[in-house]
C-alpha positions as CSV (number, residue, x, y, z in Angstrom):
1,M,41.3,-26.2,60.1
2,K,40.5,-30.1,59.4
3,K,38.0,-31.3,61.2
4,L,37.0,-35.1,61.7
5,V,33.5,-36.6,63.5
6,V,34.0,-40.0,65.0
7,Y,31.1,-41.7,66.2
8,Y,29.4,-44.9,67.2
9,S,25.8,-45.8,66.8
10,L,23.7,-48.6,67.5
11,G,20.1,-47.4,66.6
12,G,21.0,-44.8,64.3
13,N,20.0,-41.5,66.3
14,T,23.7,-41.0,66.9
15,R,24.4,-41.5,63.2
16,A,21.9,-39.0,62.1
17,V,23.1,-36.3,64.4
18,A,26.7,-37.1,63.4
19,R,26.2,-37.0,59.7
20,R,24.3,-33.7,59.9
21,I,27.2,-32.2,62.2
22,A,29.8,-33.2,59.5
23,R,27.8,-31.9,56.6
24,A,27.5,-28.6,58.7
25,I,31.2,-28.0,59.4
26,K,32.7,-29.9,56.5
27,A,34.3,-32.6,58.4
28,D,35.5,-36.0,57.6
29,V,33.5,-38.9,59.2
30,L,34.8,-41.9,60.8
31,E,31.9,-44.4,62.1
32,L,33.1,-47.1,64.9
33,H,32.2,-50.6,64.4
34,T,32.5,-53.1,66.8
35,V,33.9,-56.7,65.8
36,K,31.2,-58.6,67.7
37,A,27.7,-57.4,66.6
38,Y,25.2,-56.6,69.3
39,P,21.9,-58.6,69.4
40,D,18.9,-57.4,68.1
41,D,16.6,-58.3,71.0
42,H,16.2,-54.9,73.1
43,D,16.0,-56.9,76.4
44,V,19.1,-58.8,75.7
45,L,20.9,-55.5,74.4
46,V,19.8,-53.4,77.6
47,G,21.2,-56.1,80.0
48,L,24.5,-56.8,78.2
49,G,24.9,-53.1,77.8
50,K,24.5,-52.6,81.4
51,Q,27.2,-55.6,82.2
52,E,29.6,-54.2,79.7
53,V,29.4,-50.6,81.1
54,S,29.6,-51.7,84.9
55,T,32.5,-54.2,84.2
56,G,34.6,-51.6,82.0
57,Y,34.5,-53.9,79.0
58,I,36.3,-52.6,76.2
59,P,35.0,-54.2,72.9
60,Q,37.3,-54.7,70.0
61,L,36.8,-52.5,66.8
62,K,37.0,-53.2,63.1
63,P,40.0,-51.6,61.9
64,Y,39.7,-48.1,60.5
65,K,42.0,-46.0,58.3
66,V,42.3,-42.8,59.8
67,D,45.2,-40.9,61.0
68,L,44.0,-38.8,63.8
69,D,47.3,-36.7,63.7
70,K,46.1,-35.1,60.5
71,Y,43.1,-33.4,62.1
72,D,43.0,-29.9,64.0
73,V,39.5,-30.7,65.8
74,I,37.9,-33.9,66.7
75,L,34.4,-34.2,67.5
76,I,33.3,-37.5,69.4
77,G,29.7,-38.8,69.5
78,T,28.2,-41.4,71.3
79,P,24.8,-42.7,72.5
80,V,24.3,-42.8,76.1
81,W,24.7,-46.3,77.9
82,W,23.8,-46.4,81.4
83,Y,24.8,-43.0,82.2
84,T,28.0,-43.1,80.1
85,F,29.5,-43.3,76.9
86,A,29.1,-46.7,74.6
87,P,31.9,-49.1,75.2
88,A,32.7,-48.9,71.5
89,V,33.6,-45.1,72.1
90,K,35.7,-46.0,75.4
91,S,37.5,-48.4,73.3
92,F,38.1,-45.4,70.8
93,L,39.3,-43.2,73.4
94,T,41.7,-45.7,75.1
95,G,45.4,-45.6,74.5
96,K,45.3,-42.3,72.7
97,N,47.5,-39.0,73.4
98,W,45.0,-36.4,73.6
99,K,47.3,-33.7,75.0
100,G,46.5,-30.3,73.2
101,R,44.1,-31.8,70.8
102,K,40.7,-29.6,70.5
103,V,37.8,-32.2,71.3
104,F,34.1,-31.8,71.3
105,P,32.0,-34.8,72.4
106,F,28.4,-35.1,71.5
107,A,25.7,-37.3,73.2
108,T,22.4,-38.8,72.1
109,N,20.1,-39.9,74.7
110,G,16.4,-40.7,76.1
111,G,16.6,-38.0,78.6
112,W,19.8,-37.8,80.7
113,L,23.7,-37.7,80.1
114,G,24.4,-38.9,83.5
115,H,28.0,-38.8,84.1
116,T,28.9,-38.8,80.4
117,P,30.7,-35.4,80.6
118,S,33.0,-36.2,83.6
119,D,33.6,-39.4,81.7
120,F,34.9,-37.7,78.5
121,K,36.8,-35.2,80.6
122,R,38.5,-38.3,82.4
123,A,38.9,-40.2,79.2
124,L,40.2,-37.2,77.0
125,R,42.8,-35.9,79.9
126,G,45.0,-33.1,78.4
127,A,42.9,-32.4,75.5
128,D,41.4,-28.8,74.7
129,L,37.8,-30.2,75.5
130,G,34.7,-28.1,74.5
131,P,31.4,-28.7,76.4
132,V,29.4,-31.8,75.6
133,L,26.4,-31.3,73.4
134,N,23.4,-33.2,74.7
135,V,20.9,-34.3,72.0
136,K,17.8,-35.7,73.5
137,F,15.5,-38.3,71.5
138,E,12.0,-39.8,72.3
139,N,12.6,-43.1,70.2
140,D,13.3,-42.0,66.9
141,V,12.4,-38.2,67.3
142,Q,14.9,-35.5,68.2
143,I,13.6,-33.1,70.7
144,T,16.8,-31.1,71.3
145,P,16.2,-27.9,68.9
146,E,18.6,-27.6,65.9
147,S,19.2,-24.0,67.3
148,D,21.1,-25.8,70.2
149,I,23.2,-27.7,67.7
150,K,24.0,-24.8,65.9
151,A,24.9,-23.0,69.0
152,W,27.3,-25.5,69.9
153,L,28.7,-25.7,66.4
154,S,29.5,-22.1,66.5
155,L,32.1,-22.7,69.4
156,I,34.2,-24.9,67.0
157,G,34.6,-22.4,64.5
């Protein structure tokens, strides 16, 4: 079974989790990058993120060379932005046929997934969707036990 971990990470927490997951299940990796960089100023970024989520903004992604049809299982990772997945992940999910694909989402956050699971369900309509893994952080310190991640990975096979 060929696996792919697709993720977007701004601060690095999602990247760290995605890379550990990819190593654990011997998966290929695709990191999503937006064409337009986000600001470094945290306060400006928080305001911009809220605006993008509330307006349904879909940022343009830098091109990537991955054929999703070559993968049996796709894991999709995102930080939680204003109670949902990041706009870059929304951009990746939009316009693809997810029917019959096995997809396992995971989300990093500072304490709450919000409506991320239901948003994944809606965006991945038709997919054989696994449960959303919730990976909590306090700043850069992961507080979700590794055993929770291993249990979720055991569902993938």
